[in-house]
N, C-alpha and C positions, 0 to 999 in steps of 0.2 A: 504494500500500500504506500502511496506517495507521501512525501513530506507534508505537503499542504493538506492533503486529505486527513492525515493523522492529527494535524493541528486543529482543524475545523471541528471534527467530531471524533469521539473515541471509537465507536463501532459503526461502520458504514458498510453497505453492500460493495462488492468488488466493482471498481470503476469500469464503465463501458469503454469499448475500443474506439479510438479516434484515428481516422485517416484524413490526411489533407492533400489537396490537389492544387498545384501551381503550374499553370501553363506558360506564364511569362515571368519567370524568376529573374533575378539579377545578382551579379556580384556587386555588393554595396561597398563603395569606397567612401571614406569620410576623413576629414582633416580639419584643422583650424589654421587661420592666418590672421595677421594683424588687421589688414584692410584689403578688400578686393578692388583692384585697380586694373584698367585696361593696359595692354602692352607690357607693363612691368613684369618681371619674374617675381612670383609670389612665393616666399618661403613658408613652408607649412610645418605644423607639429601635430601630435596626437593622431598620426596616420594609422588607419586600421582598415581591414577588409572583413566583411561579414557576409554570410549567405543571406540573400534577400528574396523578397517576393512574398505575397500575402500568406499562402499556405505554409511556406517554409518558416516564416516568422511565427506563425501560430504554433507549429510543431516545436520550435525552440522554447517558446514560453510555456507550453504544456509541460515540457521536460523540466523547466526551471521550477515549476510549481509542484513537481514530484510525480507527474503522470508519465505515461508512455504513449507515443503517437508514431505513426508511420507516414512519411511524406513521399508523395509521388510528384515528380516534376519533370518538365521537358527542358533539355539543355543540349547545347552543341558547341563545337569548336574548342579552341584553347581555353576560352573563358568558361565554357561548360566544365572542363576538367578542373579548373580552379574552384568552381562552385562545388563540384563533388568533394574536393578536399576540405573546403570550408564546412560543408554539411557534416562530413565525418568528424571533423574537429569539434563541432558543436554537439556531438553525441546523438545526432538524430538518425534513427533508422530510416532508410530511404530507398527508393528505386528511381533510376533515371530513365526517361524515355528519350532516346537519341534523336536529335534534330540535325538537319543538314546545315542550317544557318547558326551562327554563333549566338550564345547567350549575351544579353545586354550587360553593360557595366554602368552603374549609376554613380553619381558623385554628390556628396553633401559637404558643403564648405561652410564652416562657422567663422564669421567675421568678428573678432574680439572687440574691435573698436566700437561697433554699433550694437553688438549682441544679436545681429540678424543671422539667419541661416539661409544659405542658397542651395537649392536642390535641383540637380540636373538629371533628368530621367529620360533616357532614349526610348524610342517606340518599341524596340525589340525586333526579333526575327519574324520572318514569314514562315508559318508552319504549313507543310504539305498536308493534304487530306489524310494520307496514310499515317502521318505522325500524330495528329490529334485523335484519329480513330484508334491508334495503338494505345494512347493514354486512356481512352474510354474502356477499351477491351481489358486493359490491365486492372483498372479499378473494379471492373465486374468480377474479377477473379478473387478479390480480397474479401476478407471477413471483417465487418465493422459494424458498430452501432451508430456512430456519428461520422458523417463525411463533411468536411469543411472545404468548400470550393471558394477560393479567395484570390482576389487580384483581378487585374485587367485581362481580357482575352487578347492573345497576340493576333497579328494580321493573318488572314487565311482561315481563322477559326470562326464558324458560324455563331451568330448572336445567340442562338438557342441551345448552345452546348450545355449550359448549366440546367436548362429545362430538360434536356435529354437525361442528364444525371439524375434529375428529380424522379424520373420514371424508374430508373435502375434502383434508386434508394427505396422507393415505395414498395417495389417487389420484394426487397429484403426486409421490409418492416423496420427499416432503420430511419435515421433522421438526417436531413440535409440542412447545413448551415451555409448561407451564401453571403459573401462580403464583396460586392462589386458595384458597378454603377451603370447608368445609361441603358441601352437596349438589352444588354446581357441581364441586368437586374429585372427589367420589365418582363423579359421572356421567362425567367426563373419564377417570378411571382405568378405568371400565367399558368405555370405547371403546378404550383403549390409547394411550399417548403416549410421547414420547421422554424427556422430563425433567420432573419436578415438584419444586417447592421449598416445602414447607410449613415453618413453624417447628415446634418440638417440641410446643407446645400444640395447634396445628392438626392435627398428625399424630395426637396422642393422642385428640383429639375424633373424628377420622375413624374410628379403630379402636375407640373406646369403651374405651380401656385407659389405665392409668397408665404412662407411659414414663419416669419419673424415673430408674430404674436404667439405667446405660449398657448393660449386657448385654441387658436387655429391649428397649431402643431398637434396638440393633444387630440383634437377632433379628427384630424386627418389620419393620425396613427390608429385611433379607435376604428375608423371607417375601414382602413386597410385590413386590420385583423378580422373585423366582422365579415369581410368579403370572402374569407377563407383562403386568401392568397398566401398567408403565412400564419402560423400559430403564434409566433412571438415576433415583435418588431422592436429593436433597440435603436434609438437615434442618438448619436453622440454629438455633443455641441461644444467640444473643446473645454475652455475654462468655465463655461456655463453649466457643465455637468452633462447628464444624459437622461433620456426618457425611455421607459419600457412600456409597451402596450401588450396586454395579454387579454384573453377572453374574459377575464375577471375584472379588468380595469387598467388604470394607468398608474405607474410608479415613477417617481422622480428621485434623482440623486444629484446633489451638488458635488463638484470636484474639490477635493481638499486643496487648501492654499499651499502651493509649492513654488520654488524658484525653478522655472522650466529651463532645461538646457537644450533639449531637442524634442521635437514632436514626431520624429521619424519612428514608425512602427507602433505608435500609441494605439491606433485603431485595431491593428492586428493583435496587439496584446489584449485589448478589450475582448475581442472575439475568442482568443485563447482562454482567458480567464472565465468568461461566461460559459463557454462550451465545456471546459474542464469541470466547472461547478455543477452543471447539469449532469454530466457523465458520472460525477462522483456521488450523486444522490442528493445534492443540495436543493432546497426549494428554489423556485424561479426567481424570487426577489433576492435571495442570498447569492445565487449565481450571478445575478445582475450586479450586485455589490462587488463580487469578486472580479467581474469584468472591469468595473470602474477602478478598483484598486490596482489591477495590473496595468491598465492604461495610464493611470496617474504615475505609477512607479517608473514607467518607461520614460516619461518626460524628464525624469531626474538624471538620466544617463546621457552622455554626449553622443553626437553623431548617430551611427547605426547600431549602437549598443542597445540592448533591450533591458527589461526590468530584472531586478534582483529579488529573490524570494523574501529576504528580510524586510524590504520596503513594502512589498505586496501585503505581507502579514500585518505590518504596522498600520497600513491604511484600512485593511479589511476589518480589523478589530473595531474601528470606530464608525464605519459606514452603516447607516440604517436607512434603507429606502423609505420614502414617504408616499403613501397612496394619495393620488391627486383627486 
């Protein structure tokens, strides 16, 4: 039983099996420099490489919380080989779907003078039909209780891929968690999923409405859950906290006051925390709190580093969702 599971409860059922899928992963490079200026050579410090992409980040955080997950990802070229090494170093059990085009390399640069963070994210490779079909076929071979499909879809992959996954998951009587945006999110919701986690702007674009007013946001979230498109809807709002819509009503949580160092991976960490909480037998509202705790803990770390267990535990102890 994992470290986080033991801490939350003394006697719990065996956690469910979690598989993650990342079709557009990245080698995440991060560094810091005094000031970002054109033309000049910029000297950097705190340089690091991490395995990146939504599902890979989710798997990393599930491991940090004491769980076990299995990551499936598409990768190619020399950068794909580097990603393999980084995934192994992170202790994540994984399977690589080979692609002809190389894996993207993203860059995060922290400017010390302004305290601002610059994020450079390539569009990534074009996947052939045989490659994304191979990913689907491999996932169908796996035994899981939760499948987390996270991140953008690469070029060449149809918008309804996550919707196709939803049908596979339903046949297994398992649960699909989706963290994406745009047409891929709309298609997944059309097929019906267990949990989706857009941020507020992604949710607003999905509905084509301004959701700046808290009452409007709550009403829209309630409406989506009532439609049957998803059983649970978590909307993250950065420093303003998060909202959770369930069939039983709305829950809200504020984000603890912290000195943020980087927002990279905070959303993925939220998904990992909440999914791990659900898989471990936590109530929906406590799993929601674990998601907020993991997301908040991640903003404490620089660049592409993710949360640490001790920080997640500290925040989780004090978080109490409020029914709206």
